[in-house]
N, C-alpha and C positions, 0 to 999 in steps of 0.2 A: 255170834261170839260175844265175849264178855272184857274186859280189861283184867289183867293177870299183874301186871307192875308198871311202873313207871320207873325211871333210871337217874340217878346223880353221881356224876364221877366228883368225890372230892378227894382231900390230901390224906384223909385219918378215916378211913372206914371203920374202923372199928370204937373208935373213940364217939364218931356221929351214929353211929349204931346206938351204942351203949344209951347216949342221949336222950335218943327218939325215942327208945324203951322205958328209962327212967320218967320221962316228963310228957313223952305223947300218947302212952300208953302201945307200942307196938311191941311184938314179940319178934325172936329172931326165927325163923322158918328152915331158914340155909346159910352156911357159911363156909367159907372157903380164904384159904392165903396163897394159893398155889391153882394157876398160873398167876395169879393178882388177886389182891384182897378184896372180897366179897361181901357182901351180906344182904341177904333177902328180910324185909322186914314186914308184916301183916299189922294190919290195922288192927283195932280190937275185934270186927266182925269177921277177921279171917278171909275175907272176900278180897281185899286189896293191898298190895304191894309194893313197897320202895324198894330199888334195888341201889343200894350204896355201894359205892367202889372203887376204885383204883387202877386205871389202866395207863401204865407209863408210856404207851403208845400215843396217847393224847394230853394235852395240857389241862388241867385243871380248869374251868371258867372263874372267873372273876364275879362270882353272884352278889357280893356286897357292891358292886358298882353296878350293876345293873339293877330300873327300876324294876319295882314288885309288880306292878301290873303286867311287866312282858312274863314272867313265870313266876308263878308260886303254887305251893299245895293247900288248900282249901280245907278248913276241918269246922265240922259241926261242934258246937261248944254251948252251952247252957249259961253259966256264968263270965259273961266275957272280962268285965273287971278282974275279978277274982284269980281267973286265968293268965288273963293278960302279968298281974302280978307274982304270980306261982312263977312262971315262965322266966320273966323279966330277973327274978331271983334266981332262976337256976342259968342265966348267961346271955337268953335270948335278948335282943335289943327289939323296945318298940318301935315303931316305924309312924303308925297315926290309930286313931282310934281309942278306945272302943267309940264310935258315932251311930248315929241311926241315920238311916236312909230312906227315902219320900215312901218306899213302899213300906217303911215301919221294919225292914231286916237292922238288926246289929252287928258292925264289920270291926275287927281291927286287923292290921297289918303290922307281925314282927319278925326280926332274922334271928334263925339258930345262930349258935356259936361260929359256923362255919358261912354265914351270909345265905344260908337259902332263904328265902321267904316264904313265909307262916301264916296264912291267913285265918283268922279265928269270926266262924260264921254263928250268928245265932237266927234264923228264919223266921220272919212272922207267919208264913206260911210253908213249912220244910217242903223241899223237894227231894230227900230221900230219909 
């Protein structure tokens, strides 16, 4: 089996999807507003998707109050300082980093404008 998508309940799926497309290189693969707003976003490989939706049957989590180590999406990134600067200019909030680990990886943690944790990763020895 392979992963098709990860899903996040958010208050404004359309705005969140647009931000992810404009700033993280996603593209919308499928969208609907009935029976509830949903956007399926593919990463640049087209192999993994995020589902951004708002189902009124459940409460939207307060992602901003959660420690980002509990839940985050990690992205391979070449130039962390430049990407952190670009994303914060677009409304993301820097939580930590960029910093190097003992293994030589470089990491940064941010939150998108809806509080979802985004980790930027530059691996000394790439895993994917």
